[in-house]
C-alpha positions, 0 to 999 in steps of 0.5 A: 500500500506504499505505492503512489497513485496518480490522482487521475487514477483514483476514484472519489471513494478511494481518495476520501477513504481514511488512510491506514495508521500504519505502514510497512516497517512500522512496529506495533504492540499492545501495552499491558500491565506489568509488561517489562518488554513489549511483544512487538510486531513488525508490519509486513503488509497492509491490504485495503478491504471494504471497511478498512485495512488488513494488517499482516504482522510478524512477531520480532521476539517469538522463537516458537508458535505463530510468527505472523498474525493478521489484524484489522485496523479496528484494533487501533480504536483501543488506546492500549495499542502503540504504534512505533513509526518506521524511521524513528529510533526504536 
């Protein structure tokens, strides 16, 4: 979703659709009580759907279990989710 679209190629609906809060390379995690090290996920893919975006992430610190998860952008309505933008020192 990081591709640049020409304004003439976009429909009005695409142009007016809210942008996703994260981009490929950003890191996210859910803040929890008594957590000393956050369980960070790195965004590897962002796909638009009819009502928002699907966000595919890869765990950074897991050695067993699932390494990737897919979320909806609805998770960011919860204030406990933290976004660390790419290019900012982690």
